[in-house]
Every structure is written in C-alpha cells, then in structure tokens.
VOGU-3710 file (C-alpha; in Angstrom, 3 decimals, decimal comma):
1> maehqgfial> 98,412/93,154/91,609  97,140/91,565/94,872  97,288/94,970/96,485  95,511/96,642/93,850  92,732/93,981/93,853  92,381/94,581/97,688  91,977/98,340/97,125  89,261/97,584/94,467  87,426/95,473/96,984  87,978/98,083/99,489
11> rkalpnaldl> 86,500/100,828/97,410  83,420/98,609/96,783  82,973/98,069/100,682  83,862/101,556/101,610  82,405/104,052/98,992  83,533/106,981/101,094  86,840/106,439/102,793  86,698/109,954/104,029  84,246/108,925/106,882  86,757/106,442/108,536
21> tiplywqtls> 87,710/108,676/111,582  84,879/108,035/114,099  85,359/105,842/117,098  84,256/102,547/115,387  86,697/102,861/112,844  89,598/103,554/115,142  88,557/100,648/117,319  88,782/98,438/114,211  92,164/99,900/113,383  93,581/99,403/116,793
31> kikseqeips> 92,638/95,814/116,705  94,547/95,282/113,408  97,517/97,311/114,577  97,908/95,414/117,943  98,780/92,416/115,757  101,388/94,144/113,853  105,055/94,892/114,519  106,246/98,412/114,590  108,465/99,116/111,504  112,258/98,969/111,970
41> grsrssgeie> 114,050/102,045/113,062  112,605/104,365/115,842  110,487/102,516/118,444  107,905/103,502/120,823  110,321/102,719/123,773  113,106/104,835/122,388  110,714/107,556/121,479  109,439/107,559/125,010  112,831/107,724/126,517  113,958/110,477/124,299
51> mhtsrtcpyc> 110,785/112,385/124,947  111,572/112,644/128,716  115,084/113,998/128,117  114,349/116,399/125,181  111,718/119,046/124,453  111,787/117,898/120,695  109,516/115,132/119,421  111,660/112,196/118,073  109,254/111,563/115,314  108,005/114,902/113,785
61> gaeippdlkt> 110,819/117,166/115,208  108,184/119,506/116,866  109,336/121,525/119,771  106,925/120,429/122,513  104,927/123,262/124,020  106,397/124,340/127,366  103,054/123,528/129,367  102,898/119,847/127,806  104,840/116,704/128,327  104,550/115,171/124,727
71> ctaayeqvls> 103,860/116,153/121,109  100,839/113,677/121,484  99,413/115,736/124,262  99,362/118,740/121,872  97,643/116,790/119,364  95,057/115,408/121,780  94,311/119,081/122,751  93,839/120,056/118,952  91,436/117,035/118,589  89,459/117,911/121,703
81> reyadaayga> 88,898/121,484/120,181  87,874/119,986/116,806  85,280/117,730/118,265  83,922/120,317/120,655  83,464/122,967/118,040  82,378/122,342/114,448  84,143/125,479/113,307  87,503/124,004/114,364  86,354/120,368/113,225  85,928/121,758/109,699
91> vhllsvdaya> 89,622/120,637/108,835  89,693/117,617/111,185  90,613/115,003/108,748  93,720/117,034/107,608  94,819/117,194/111,137  94,377/113,466/111,483  96,278/112,569/108,467  99,132/115,027/108,966  99,779/113,888/112,365  99,608/110,232/111,487
101> lqhseehgpr> 101,984/110,573/108,789  104,530/112,441/110,872  104,178/109,714/113,783  104,280/106,575/111,709  105,983/104,754/114,659  102,766/105,145/116,744  100,602/103,387/114,169  100,528/100,058/112,304  102,769/99,940/109,349  99,880/99,941/106,863
111> snafhlmrlc> 98,316/103,223/108,210  100,838/105,361/106,212  99,131/104,137/102,992  95,683/104,817/104,078  96,385/108,444/105,554  98,464/109,356/102,504  95,806/108,195/100,159  93,131/110,241/101,980  95,465/113,362/102,290  95,738/112,988/98,323
121> lliehaadpr> 91,895/113,245/98,043  91,755/116,160/100,644  94,390/118,193/98,999  94,483/117,410/95,251  90,641/116,620/94,807  89,330/119,192/97,436  87,460/116,492/99,367  85,623/117,564/102,548  87,820/117,549/105,481  85,087/117,848/108,170
131> igarpprata> 84,404/115,133/110,745  82,365/112,565/109,077  79,423/110,191/110,141  79,926/106,971/111,903  80,324/104,144/109,436  77,887/101,140/109,893  79,577/97,993/111,476  79,336/96,095/108,466  81,519/98,699/106,773  83,953/98,499/109,680
141> kafeehyrqf> 84,127/94,656/109,225  84,949/95,059/105,575  87,563/97,629/106,339  89,249/95,313/108,803  89,481/92,526/106,197  91,040/94,703/103,422  93,217/96,873/105,445  95,555/94,013/105,805  96,397/94,316/102,311  97,524/97,742/102,441
151> pfleppsdrg> 101,441/98,171/101,649  104,021/99,582/103,961  105,029/103,081/102,786  108,554/104,029/104,175  108,272/107,428/105,935  110,719/110,187/104,442  113,613/111,186/106,606  112,110/114,936/106,552  108,330/114,508/107,400  107,373/118,072/106,820
161> eltiadvhga> 108,397/121,621/107,678  105,446/122,223/109,968  104,156/120,223/112,819  101,489/120,038/115,488  103,371/122,660/117,399  102,619/125,220/114,567  98,876/124,320/114,825  98,423/124,144/118,568  97,320/127,332/120,312  95,385/128,984/117,244
171> gdpqeheqrv> 93,385/132,003/118,349  90,180/131,260/116,421  88,527/128,787/114,081  89,810/130,815/110,937  93,362/130,902/112,126  93,141/127,245/112,973  92,064/126,285/109,591  94,906/128,234/107,943  97,439/126,647/110,156  96,089/123,123/109,725
181> rrwaesvwea> 96,031/123,518/105,867  99,532/124,699/105,697  100,580/121,798/108,018  98,804/119,094/105,858  100,284/120,534/102,613  103,718/120,560/104,088  103,334/116,814/105,192  101,919/116,017/101,626  104,975/117,704/100,102  107,298/115,686/102,314
191> wephhaware> 105,880/112,355/101,154  106,529/113,049/97,557  108,329/109,755/96,981  105,063/108,114/97,411  102,728/110,511/95,460  102,302/108,398/92,423  101,034/105,491/94,475  98,680/107,664/96,474  97,143/109,358/93,503  96,598/106,029/91,651
201> iaglqlt> 94,843/104,545/94,696  92,948/107,683/95,301  91,718/107,623/91,881  89,885/104,408/92,633  87,745/106,332/95,154  86,676/108,748/92,365  85,539/106,369/89,894
//
C-alpha cells in the first residue's frame, strides 16, 4: 500500500513521466543510485572482468561489435545518433528503457520499475517515444523524493532475444526505428513476470 501511495504522489508531482530522460533527470537519478547497493548476483566488477575476456556482454548477452570494447560503447553511439538527429531520436525512449532493463546491474535497484512502467506506456498505450523536454527543477526534486519508494523488480534470467547489437549500425532512420521497436518489444516480453505490476502503475499515468 505504501508503494502505491508513493506512485500516486509521484504521478501528481510528475504528470508526464515520459519526459524524464533529459540531463537533469539523469543527474537526479545518479544521485539516488550512488546511495544504493547493486542487487545481488552479477556485479559491476565481475561484469567488467568478464567483458575484457569475452566478446559477449555478461548482462544482455549481446555480441560486442568488433570495433568496440563494450556493450555500453555501442549504446553510447546509438544515443549520440539519436540526440544528433531528430529522425533517429523519434524512438529514443524505447532505446533507453530497453537498454536499462537489459543492464539492471548498471543502475540503481529501483530503476527497473521506472523503465518497465514507462515501457508499458510506450508499447501498450502508444505513448510518444521521442526525446522529451527538460523537466523543471521542482519536478526533479519531487522525483528524487518519490523514486526511493519504487520496488525492486527482479530481472528475468532471459532479458530479451534482441539487444543493442541488433540496433547498432542501422543504415537510416527508418531502419533504426524498426530495429529499436523490435528490440523494445522483445525486452517487454522478457519481463512478462512483472507485466501486471507495470500495467497497474502505468494506469495511474493515464487517469
């Protein structure tokens, strides 16, 4: 009940959760995550060690492109393209949520809940996945307060058939959009054990 009350308060403070992807949001989220422990299981250090000895990402299972050192490097190139070209950025939020949910160990334990809730809005309610506007500082402050009440959603053992490697290197914006949408849908399907929770909380954004 306390968690749901936190979400109701969050909805009032943040009428459009889809806009929370611009630098101010990430600065706020980083501040919170720095105070949290990484969930048990894979750790950042073990992931970094494995990454140096394998061409496969230890989190999402992606085959690292030959010209890159890590899965994160591929993701950063995709983000750079999305921020530089609005045609590529048309599916930006789908990219952010899909990557975050396949790399839970790189984020605070509550970020799974936020990204799954938003992915539900994007996929099942056709919300706009374009890059949003910068939220006001008061909104970011409210988000920081209520984000701490998000539950930890245990990642599935299989995090999706497609990965960032299937998106990286798209030839044009249309191909990029098709790849990102298929990737996001595969991640959403992989998180099926938490669909009921995500749909209930996403519904608060629509009322």
